Backbone as CSV, one residue per row, in Angstrom:
resi,resn,N_x,N_y,N_z,CA_x,CA_y,CA_z,C_x,C_y,C_z
1,MET,9.062,13.333,20.853,9.259,11.907,20.821,8.466,11.280,21.963
2,ALA,7.773,10.202,21.674,6.946,9.541,22.676,7.819,8.817,23.698
3,LYS,7.320,8.745,24.905,8.051,8.047,25.955,7.992,6.539,25.760
4,GLU,6.905,6.064,25.171,6.762,4.632,24.944,6.356,4.398,23.500
5,GLU,6.633,3.244,23.013,6.238,2.881,21.655,4.786,2.409,21.677
6,LEU,4.005,2.888,20.716,2.609,2.487,20.629,2.489,1.208,19.813
7,ILE,1.507,0.400,20.155,1.236,-0.845,19.446,0.148,-0.558,18.420
8,GLU,0.411,-0.866,17.159,-0.581,-0.648,16.111,-1.247,-1.969,15.770
9,MET,-2.598,-1.941,15.718,-3.368,-3.150,15.411,-4.560,-2.766,14.546
10,ASN,-5.200,-3.764,13.975,-6.418,-3.571,13.194,-7.571,-4.259,13.901
11,GLY,-8.781,-3.738,13.670,-9.953,-4.327,14.288,-11.220,-3.919,13.564
12,VAL,-12.347,-4.366,14.106,-13.665,-4.071,13.546,-14.513,-3.447,14.645
13,VAL,-15.211,-2.361,14.312,-16.087,-1.689,15.270,-17.342,-2.534,15.452
14,ASN,-17.628,-2.920,16.693,-18.823,-3.710,16.997,-19.997,-2.834,17.374
15,GLU,-19.725,-1.782,18.144,-20.808,-1.002,18.734,-20.357,0.442,18.878
16,VAL,-21.274,1.362,18.591,-21.016,2.781,18.800,-21.565,3.135,20.171
17,LEU,-20.715,3.673,21.033,-21.085,4.018,22.399,-21.242,5.531,22.532
18,PRO,-21.868,6.004,23.604,-21.969,7.450,23.814,-20.591,8.086,23.990
19,ASP,-20.532,9.393,23.816,-19.321,10.184,24.050,-18.216,9.833,23.054
20,SER,-18.587,9.568,21.811,-17.626,9.308,20.724,-16.684,8.154,21.020
21,ARG,-17.202,7.120,21.625,-16.388,5.936,21.910,-16.976,4.745,21.167
22,PHE,-16.144,3.726,20.999,-16.534,2.570,20.203,-16.030,1.302,20.866
23,ARG,-16.812,0.232,20.767,-16.351,-1.085,21.211,-15.786,-1.772,19.976
24,VAL,-14.509,-2.141,20.046,-13.789,-2.687,18.895,-13.275,-4.079,19.236
25,THR,-13.393,-4.997,18.282,-12.794,-6.321,18.410,-11.554,-6.359,17.533
26,LEU,-10.425,-6.692,18.139,-9.165,-6.765,17.409,-9.098,-8.052,16.601
27,GLU,-8.102,-8.127,15.711,-7.936,-9.320,14.879,-7.671,-10.569,15.716
28,ASN,-7.061,-10.383,16.891,-6.755,-11.536,17.742,-7.919,-11.922,18.654
29,GLY,-9.062,-11.217,18.562,-10.248,-11.574,19.322,-10.487,-10.749,20.574
30,HIS,-9.518,-9.961,21.020,-9.694,-9.140,22.217,-10.619,-7.964,21.916
31,GLN,-11.402,-7.568,22.927,-12.276,-6.407,22.789,-11.742,-5.270,23.638
32,LEU,-11.942,-4.037,23.151,-11.516,-2.862,23.899,-12.399,-1.683,23.543
33,ILE,-12.247,-0.614,24.322,-12.953,0.636,24.077,-11.979,1.574,23.374
34,ALA,-12.442,2.216,22.295,-11.565,3.096,21.528,-12.257,4.429,21.282
35,TYR,-11.441,5.452,21.041,-11.952,6.775,20.699,-11.249,7.244,19.433
36,THR,-11.821,8.236,18.757,-11.232,8.713,17.512,-10.109,9.694,17.803
37,SER,-9.129,9.724,16.918,-8.015,10.654,17.075,-8.481,12.068,16.733
38,GLY,-7.696,13.037,17.122,-8.046,14.438,16.898,-8.189,14.792,15.431
39,LYS,-7.324,14.251,14.577,-7.413,14.556,13.146,-8.690,13.989,12.543
40,MET,-9.140,12.837,13.039,-10.383,12.270,12.523,-11.576,13.130,12.945
41,LYS,-11.539,13.658,14.161,-12.603,14.559,14.608,-12.576,15.849,13.799
42,LYS,-11.379,16.363,13.562,-11.217,17.619,12.828,-11.785,17.519,11.417
43,HIS,-11.580,16.393,10.761,-12.035,16.214,9.385,-13.405,15.541,9.292
44,HIS,-14.097,15.398,10.433,-15.473,14.873,10.497,-15.599,13.504,9.827
45,ILE,-14.671,12.604,10.128,-14.727,11.250,9.585,-15.642,10.423,10.476
46,ARG,-16.707,9.894,9.877,-17.680,9.116,10.638,-17.246,7.662,10.717
47,ILE,-17.510,7.065,11.870,-17.223,5.654,12.069,-18.521,4.983,12.488
48,LEU,-18.857,3.901,11.816,-20.085,3.172,12.093,-19.757,1.739,12.481
49,ALA,-20.731,1.061,13.062,-20.544,-0.350,13.412,-20.279,-1.145,12.141
50,GLY,-19.288,-2.016,12.198,-18.915,-2.824,11.051,-17.720,-2.292,10.283
51,ASP,-17.293,-1.062,10.566,-16.134,-0.490,9.878,-14.847,-1.147,10.349
52,LYS,-13.917,-1.342,9.418,-12.582,-1.829,9.764,-11.713,-0.618,10.055
53,VAL,-10.984,-0.662,11.170,-10.201,0.485,11.609,-8.797,0.055,12.029
54,SER,-7.883,1.031,12.027,-6.547,0.841,12.585,-6.500,1.563,13.919
55,LEU,-5.863,0.945,14.910,-5.812,1.509,16.256,-4.382,1.603,16.750
56,GLU,-4.179,2.505,17.706,-2.935,2.583,18.459,-3.256,2.236,19.903
57,LEU,-2.462,1.356,20.488,-2.648,0.952,21.879,-1.406,1.302,22.669
58,SER,-1.601,1.708,23.912,-0.479,1.916,24.809,-0.075,0.565,25.387
59,PRO,1.218,0.304,25.512,1.621,-0.979,26.108,1.256,-1.085,27.585
60,TYR,0.902,0.037,28.216,0.580,0.039,29.638,-0.883,-0.269,29.918
61,ASP,-1.783,0.066,28.970,-3.214,-0.191,29.162,-3.784,-0.726,27.852
62,LEU,-3.935,-2.018,27.756,-4.389,-2.645,26.518,-5.906,-2.718,26.410
63,THR,-6.630,-2.061,27.330,-8.092,-2.056,27.267,-8.628,-0.802,26.593
64,LYS,-7.754,0.148,26.273,-8.165,1.394,25.625,-7.319,1.605,24.382
65,GLY,-7.923,2.220,23.369,-7.186,2.465,22.140,-7.646,3.736,21.457
66,ARG,-6.848,4.190,20.498,-7.158,5.379,19.706,-7.286,4.949,18.256
67,ILE,-8.430,5.274,17.641,-8.652,4.936,16.240,-7.943,5.984,15.392
68,THR,-7.045,5.520,14.523,-6.259,6.442,13.709,-6.646,6.420,12.238
69,PHE,-7.347,5.370,11.783,-7.673,5.273,10.365,-8.880,4.367,10.178
70,ARG,-9.794,4.793,9.292,-10.943,3.957,8.923,-10.689,3.427,7.525
71,HIS,-10.656,2.111,7.389,-10.393,1.497,6.087,-11.654,1.540,5.246
72,ILE,-11.512,1.970,4.007,-12.644,2.095,3.098,-12.751,0.812,2.291
73,GLU,-13.928,0.217,2.318,-14.158,-0.984,1.523,-14.672,-0.546,0.167
74,ARG,-13.985,-0.952,-0.862,-14.384,-0.600,-2.223,-15.539,-1.490,-2.657
75,THR,-16.583,-0.852,-3.164,-17.731,-1.592,-3.687,-17.917,-1.208,-5.150
76,GLY,-18.897,-1.764,-5.790,-19.166,-1.443,-7.184,-19.746,-0.050,-7.361
77,TYR,-20.194,0.566,-6.282,-20.824,1.876,-6.364,-19.780,2.976,-6.468
78,THR,-19.957,3.871,-7.432,-19.127,5.072,-7.509,-20.060,6.270,-7.464
79,PRO,-19.787,7.232,-6.616,-20.675,8.385,-6.516,-20.638,9.211,-7.796
80,PRO,-21.721,9.924,-8.091,-21.735,10.754,-9.295,-20.719,11.885,-9.168
81,PRO,-20.215,12.393,-10.297,-19.233,13.480,-10.222,-19.868,14.742,-9.667
82,ARG,-19.065,15.526,-8.992,-19.560,16.781,-8.412,-19.713,17.838,-9.500
83,ARG,-20.752,18.619,-9.361,-20.949,19.746,-10.274,-20.522,21.014,-9.561
84,HIS,-19.878,21.878,-10.276,-19.395,23.123,-9.655,-20.392,24.204,-9.799
């Protein structure tokens, strides 16, 4: 059980920084530095500038966050089926 409750917010990635970090603008306009969660690294989920993401923030330091989910924007494009 966590010692503190995490704040969950949504934002947009503005810039990809070195060392797997990202500059993210939250829905309320604040900017912060975020990093990907371990499960996202494990499953090789790529994050690019312009992606919409969900973040977890600590109530003690609101300038840093952890990206927990990348929202997929549905477009008209569907990839071809995989051949076995």
